[in-house]
N, C-alpha and C positions, 0 to 999 in steps of 0.2 A: 225281308220278309222272312217269317220263321213259323213253322208249325205248332200249334199248341197241342195239349191234350183233347183229344176227340176228333182230331183231324182238321179243328178249324186252323186258318191262315191268317197271321195279325201282321203289321207293321212296327218296328221299333223305332222308325227313324225319326219322330217326335221326341223319345226319350235322348236320341243321340244328340239333339239338337241342343237339348235342354243340359247332358251333360257339359256338351261344349260350352256353351254358353256360361255354367256355373264356373267352369275352369277357367274360361278367359278373364274373368270378374274378380280372379282371386280367391274362391272359395272353396277349392279343390281341396284344401285339407278337411273342412267341417264335413264336407261330402263324403269324401272317401274314405275317411275313419268309420263310416258306418257302412258305405258300401263294399268297401274292399275287405272286409272280415266275411261279410255274407257270400259276396262272389265266390271268395275261396274256398269255402266250406261247401257250396254248390257245385262247383267245377270240379272237385278232387275225384269224384267217382262217378260223375254223369257229365257223358260226351253230348247229350243235348243241351245242357247248359251251358257247356264250353262253346259249342255253336251260336247259343244266343249271344254269350258275351262278345264273342268274335264279329257277330252282326252289329252290336250294339256299337263297337269301337271302331267298326270300317267305315258307319254312317255317320261319324262326325265331320263336319265341314272343315276343309282346308283351312280355313283360317284359325281354326281353334284347335285343330290337330297338334300343335306344337305342345299347347298348354296340358292336353289330355296326356298326351303320352309323356310327359316329364313327370304327370303328377302321378300315373300309375308307375314309372319306374324308381322314382324315390321314395314311394310307400309300401312297393310290394316286399314282402318278407323274404324273398329269396327266388334263385332265377327260375326255378321250376314252378313257382304260384307265377310269375309273371309271362313264362311261356304259356301256361293255361288260360291267361286272361288275354293277352294277345295275338297267339298264335303264329300267323306267317304276315302280321300286319306290316314289320319293317320291308316283307318282299312285294306286296301288293301294293301300298303306298308310298308313292316319292316323298311326299311330306315327313311322314314318321321316320323314313330311311334316313334323310338327310338330319333331322334330330337326333336319332340314334347316335349315326355312324360319325356324323360330323361336328355337330354343334354341343353336344354331352361332352365328346371328347377331345376336340382339336380348339374349339372356340370358348369355351368354359372349363375351369377347373377348381370352381367350387363346391364341388359333389363330394360325398365321402367315400373311402376306399370300399363300405359295404355297396353303395349303390353302382361304383364300379364293376364290383364282383355281379352283382345282380343284372346289370346291363350286357356285361359282355360272356357270363355264363347262360344267357338267353340267346344270345347268337350262337353258341356253340352246342345248345342243347338238340338241335334240327337237322338234319342234312341239309335241307333248302336254304339255311341261313348261315352255315358253318364257312361260303363263300365271302359272306358280307366280314365273317370273323377275319379271313387271312386280307380282305381289301384295308381291314380297319388296321391290323398288325402294321402292313406295308405303310399307309398312310402316316402312323405314329412314328416308325421306325426314320421315315425320310424327315418328318419335324425333331426328332432326337438327334439325329447326325447331322443337322443343319448349322452350321458356324453362325449363321445369322439371326438363326432363333435362339441359340444358345445366348449371344452376346444381348439380344433385345428383349427376351422374354423374361417376366418374373423368375425368381426361386420356386416361389408356389407353382407356377405352371409348371416347370421342369420338373419337379417332384411328381407332379398327378400325372404328368405323360408318362414318366418311368414305371410309375404304380399299373399305368394302361397297359404297357408292354409287358411287365412281368404276369400280369394276370393273361393277356394274349398266349403266351407262351406256355402257361399252364395247361393252356385246353389244347394246345396242339397236340395232334396225333403224330406219329413217327411218318407214316407216309406223307404228310403235310409239310413236315418239316424237310422232308428229302426233294419235295418237289420245289420248294423256296430257299434252299440251304444255299445258293451262290448270292441270293440277295438279301440274307441274312448276314453273310461274310462281308460283302460289301458294304453293310450298313453299319457294322459293327467295327468295321477298318475307320470308316469315315468319322464316324460319332465318337471313337476314342479319342482321337487325334484332336478335335474341337473343343471335348470336355476338358482333355489334360492339358490344354492350352491356356484355359481359362483361368484367371488370377485370383477365383473365389475359393475357398478350400471345398465346400458343401457342393458346388458344382461339380468339381474332381472329382470328389467322393461317389457323388452320384452317376457320373460317367463309370469309374471302375466297377459298381456293383451291377450296373444295367450289363457292362461288358462282360461280365464273369457270368450272369445266368445265360446271356446268349452263347456264350461259347461253351458251355456247360450243356445246353440243348444241341447245338450242333456237334460238337466232337464227346459224344457220349461214350466212345471207347477211348479216344486218343486222348493227349495232353489239353489242357484247359488252361485259360487266361486265370492269373492269381496276382491279386494287388496287396499291397502292405496297407491298411487304413483302420483308423478306429470302429472296433466294433461298439454301436451305443444301441439303443431302443430302435430308433429309424432303419438303422442297418439290417438288425434283426427282423424289422415289420417287412423291410422291402424283399428279405431274401424267403420271409415265408408264405410269400403272394404268389413263388412257384409252385407250392404245392395245392392242388387242387383240391376244394374243401369238398366234402362228400356232399350230396344232395340231402335238402333237409326233410323231404317226406316221399324219398322214392320207394323205400319197403316199409309198410305199416307194421309196428309193433304186434306180436302174437297179446291176447289177452292174457292175465295174470295166471290163471289157472292150467293154462297150455303150457306157459314157461315153467310152472312149478312141476309139471308132469316131465317135461324135456329135462329138467335139472335131476328130478329124481330118477331117471332112466338114462341120463349120463354118469350119476356119480358111481355105480360100480366100476363102469369102464374107466373111469379117472382113477379110482382105487387103484385097479389093475394096475394101470400104466404108470401112476407113482412109485408101485412096486418094483415094477421092471425097470425105471430110470433110477433109481437109487439101490445099488448093492449092497449087499450085506456089510455090515462094518467088520474091520479087520480085527482078529484075535489079538489077545494081549501076546503070545508068543511072538506072531508076525512083527508085531510091534518092537517089541525087544530086539529082534535082528534088525530091523531097520534103524533103530536108534544106535546100536553098536556099529552099524555100516557108516552113520553120518558123523559120530564122534571118534572116528580113526583119527583126527586130525589134533585131537588134545594134547597129544603129547608133546607137540613142538612148542618150544620156549619163546614168548616174543621178546624180540629185540630194546633193549631200554634206549628210548630216546628223549629220556627226560631232560638229558643235558644240551640237547641241542637247540643252538637258537638262530631266528632268521638273518640271515644277514641283509641289509638294507644299505644302500647306497649313500653317501653322506652328500647333501644338498650344497650346490656351491653358495661362497657367500659374498662374491663380487660380481657386479653388473657385467664386466666384461668377460669374466670366466663363465657366466651363463651364455653369453654370446656365443664362445667357443662352443662350448657342450651343445647346445641346440645346432650350431651347423655343422659340427665335424666329427662329434663323438660319435664312436661305434658302440660305447656302451649304454643298454638299454635302460638297466637301472638307475644308473646317472641320468639319462636324459627325461626320465620319467619323475625323479625326486627334483631335476629343476624345474620342470613346467609345473610341479604342484606348488614350490616355493617362489617361484619368479614374483608372483604378486605382491608377496609380503615384502621382497627384499625390494622392489621397486619404491613401494610407500616409506619403507624406512631409511632409505638412500637417495633423496631428491637430487643430492648436488650429483653424485655419480649417475646419477639417470640422465641429466641435462646433457652430460657429454656425449653419452651415444644413444640420445632418446631416437633418433629419427632411425640409425641404423637397427636398433632394437625393434621399431616398428616395423620397419621393412622384415628384418628376421619373420615377426609374430604372423605377418600377412602371409608370407608365403610357407609358414610352418605348418608340416603334414603329420599324421599321426605315426609315430615309428612302432608303438605297440598298443595293446589295445588295453587303454585307459577309458574307465566308463563315462567320466566326466570331462575328457579331453575336450571339445568345443567351449565348454564353460568356461573352464581354467584358460583356454587361449582368449577366449573375450575378455575376462577380467583382467588380464595382466595387458591386454591392449587398452582397456579403459584407465588403468593405474599409469601407464605411461604416458596417455593424452592428456591426461588431468594433471599430470607431474610437469610437463613442459608443451604447453596447450598448443602456442602459435606454428612453431616449426614442425611438430606433427600433423595437426590439423590441414596444414600446407599440404604436406606431404600426403596423407591419406585421400583429400579431396582430388590433387593431381591425379592420383593412382586410379582414381573412379574413371574418369574419361580416356584413361590409357588404354594401350591394344594387349594382348594375351593375357586378359584377367576373365574369369569363369564368372559365372553369373552367381554363384554363391560365394564367390570374393568379395563382388560389388556390393551384395548385399551386406557379406559382414563390415565393409566399411561403414555403411549407413548406419547399420545397429551401433556399432561403437562411438560413432559420432553423436547419437543421441542420449546414450548412455552417459557419456562423458559430459554432455551438456547437462542432463540432469545432475548428474554430481557436482558439478561447478556452480550451477544456478542455485541448488538447496544443499549447501554444506551444513554437515552433521553436527546438530547442538547436542550438547552435552548440559543437561538441567541438574540443577542440586536442589534435591527434595528436603522440605523443611521437617523437621521431626515432629510428629503429632505427638499430641498430650495423650497419655495412659488414660484409657477408657475406665471410669470406675467400677466397679465389680460388685455386686450385691448377692451374699451367700445367702440362701433360704436357711431357716433353722430348722436343724436335723432333728428328726422324728416328731415334727408338729404336724399335725393334719392341717393346721392353717396357714402353713408356709406359702402354699401356692397363691391364696388368697391376699395375704401380705404383701407378697413380692408384687402382685396385681396394681394393688393400691398406690405402693410406693412409687411403681411406674408411671401411673397415670399421674400423679402430684406431680413427679418432676416434668413431665411433658405437659403439664399446663401452667407450669412455673417458667418453662426456659424459653427462651427467645433466640431463634438461630438464624443467623444469617446466611450461610454456607454450608451444604452438605455434599459428600460425595469424596472424592480421594485428594489426597494433600496436593496444594497447588506446586507445580512445578516452574522455577523461573529459568524461561529459554535464554541462551546466552548467543546473543546477536553474533553475526559475521558478516563480511562481505560477501557481495556476489560477485564470486569471481569471473561467471560468464560475461560480465558486463563487457570488459576490455576485448573479449576474444570474438564475441558473438559474430561480427563480420567474417571472421576468418574459417567458420564454422559453416556460414551462410551461403556468401555470395561465389564463392567457387564453384560450388554445388548448382548453382540455377544458373550460372552463365552458358553453359555448353551443352543444354540439353538438346538442340535442335541440330547438332552436327554430328551425323552419321560416321560409325567408323566401320572398318573391314569386319568386325568380327562383335560389335556393338551398335546396336541401332534401337533408341529410346522411342522413338516416335514410329517405330515397323513392329516387329515381331517380339521387341522385347519390353512388351508394355507390363509384364509384370513387375520388373524393377523399375518401371516407370511410375506404376504404383507407390513403392516403397519409398521411393524418391520423394515425391509429392506428398505423402505422409510425414516423411523426415522434416520437409521444409516446415510444414507446419507446426511440427512440434518445434523444432529450432526456435521458429518466431514466438512461440506460446511463452518458451523460457526465457526469451528477450526481453521481456516486459519491463518497462523501466529503466532500461537502458538506452544508452545515446544513440545509437544507430537503428532503433526498432523502426523509426518513421521511414526510413530509406529503404529498411526489408520490408516493410508492408507493402509501400509503394510497388517495390517490384514482385513481391508476390503478387498482388494483383494483376499486374501485366502478363506474369506467368500464367495466373488462372484463366485469364483471359482468352489466352492463344489456346488452351488445350480445353474449353468448356464441352466441348461437343464430341468429345473423345467418346468413343464405342467401348470401350472398357469398363463395367461399374467399377470394379476396385479402384480405378484413378479417377473416376467421377466422385467417388465417397472422399479419396484424397484432396479433390479440388475443393468441396464441399467445407470438408476440414480446415482449409486454408483461409478460407472466407471467414470461419468462426475466429480463426487466430489473429485475422487482422482487427476484427473488432473487438476482441476482449484484451488486445496488447499494444496496440496502438491508441493514444490517448483521443478524447473526443476530438477535441478543437485541431488536433494535427489532421484528423479524419475528415473535419469538414473544410479546413482550409485547404490542403493538399490532395485530397483523393474524392472530393464531392462528386464529380462527373463518374468515375469508375466505379463509384459504389451509387449512383442512378441505374448506371447500365445493370452492375450485379444484382439489384432488385427487380429489374423484368426478367432477368434471366433466370433468377430464383423461382419466382412465380411459376414461368413455364417447366422447370423441374417438377415443384410440387402437383402441377397438375397432368405431365407427360410423362415422368420418367418411369419408365416399367420397373425400377428397382426400387423396393421398398426402403431400404436404407439410406439411399441417395433422396429419397421425398422426404424423410424424417429430417435428415440432416438440412436441407433445404428449407425447410419448415422452421428448424430450429434459427437459421440464421436469419429469417425474414422476423420472427419476433426481436432476436439480437438488433437487427436494425431499427424496428420500431421501438424498441427501449431505448436506443441513442438518440431516435428523433424526439422522444418524449423528454430524456434528460436535457437534449440542447435547448430545447423551447421553454423548458421550465427555469433554465438558467437566466437572472437577467443580463439584458445586451449592456 
């Protein structure tokens, strides 16, 4: 109940029940679009209306409390307005506290950044609610630093939780940071590890940004964490959340007349301060003295360097000489010239390359940068691709065997996969050189000079030409493609089968099914691309069957990047293997895969996995229609 004017007492519980009923039935937007602006104005300067509003919300039944609180949080224009309307409802009512501190922040992730700022700002504006802010921050950090949550929660939810953490950090005071410094440091170390272990670039970068923010709050005086990542709009938005926004209506603005008077009164002071801050300009005599001092070096005669020429090392002209330079030469300039010229030299001398192809591939695989070359990684990769396409079978056998060998870094194993894919693309799609037919010269109609009717004459002629002309084709001249053999046809098995045979055998320094899941994801994507490029080859059916068995063994992998690769493998099988071979040799595997794809579409937390699974189901449905349409 509340007191009205004149001392009379009345109850507003009936209005509380009506408010709850309307919000539960989904009409909160229509109601609050009228009620919220009115309550905002009434509670701005009247504490009686604030108490009435608090009583109105405290009287809402528990079964309706969630809908009412969510409606006010979503539509309130700011944290100060929400605080005037809700008061300490989250402290008094357990249902409202659960909605604000648990459901909106940890169980949902569809709210906007403005809603998060309003909600967490509301918790920070009162001393009774600030303990809830610290509690919320601890629970958010527990979720952020949980490896299970990072693996199984969608990327959108991880971004949502990261935003909430940064907004909480912006509202913390120095004393509060000091009281929970150890908890923040512990969560920071665990969260950085599980985010950097992820195979998804977005997750890794998100962990870096949040870790930098926590570190800057903990170590205000000492060194802070600093990572290297791409600065885009999302990163800038996240960093801006660390700056606490000013309250919208904390200080009312003075009337226009008062502001004009204040400006007039301040203007003499500003003029005086400007005069003090800008000293008088120096005189001409002083400027001349300064100029003579500065020009004292003008008598020195510059050294003539016009005849100097930059000495450049000459690149080798033989493949064996290149190997010697790359392995044993101490001449840095010659080494750099060799790296830059190697790809061209390999492609111009295929016979000489085949004699030492495996040795050259070994040198390039272990080649490290001796001097600072801006595009060293690209130059080395292009040279490796050139060697592999020149002599595919022995070089592919060497690279695939080294992928599972000891004493290689993860970067080198990833380089092997990249080179195999690029070389397979080049072999499958040889460069075609077309001959362009010369086009007939276009007729040119010149307008009559000096005539006012020249434009009309030109328009009439053009219209007649268009009406009488029959066109069969428009556009650029046709290019006659020169067909070439698919060189990947005879070597596809040498690229594919050695990679798929030993994935489940852990080594001392390499475990694909363990902690090296990032390389496993790259391997899965590589196999999908190799099968796709092997379309219309002899070995494509055997490759597709082996790849389906590989997918079935790893279909429940916890890493989303690996699952995305597995779903891409299903797409490659459906697109590359002939339909009749799928029906005869892989019917049971495809039926099992269809059931698994349906579960992925419904239950997988990763959005990219759900989209890929849906795409695979569409391909399967198209395959069924194609098979049923063909006469038996």
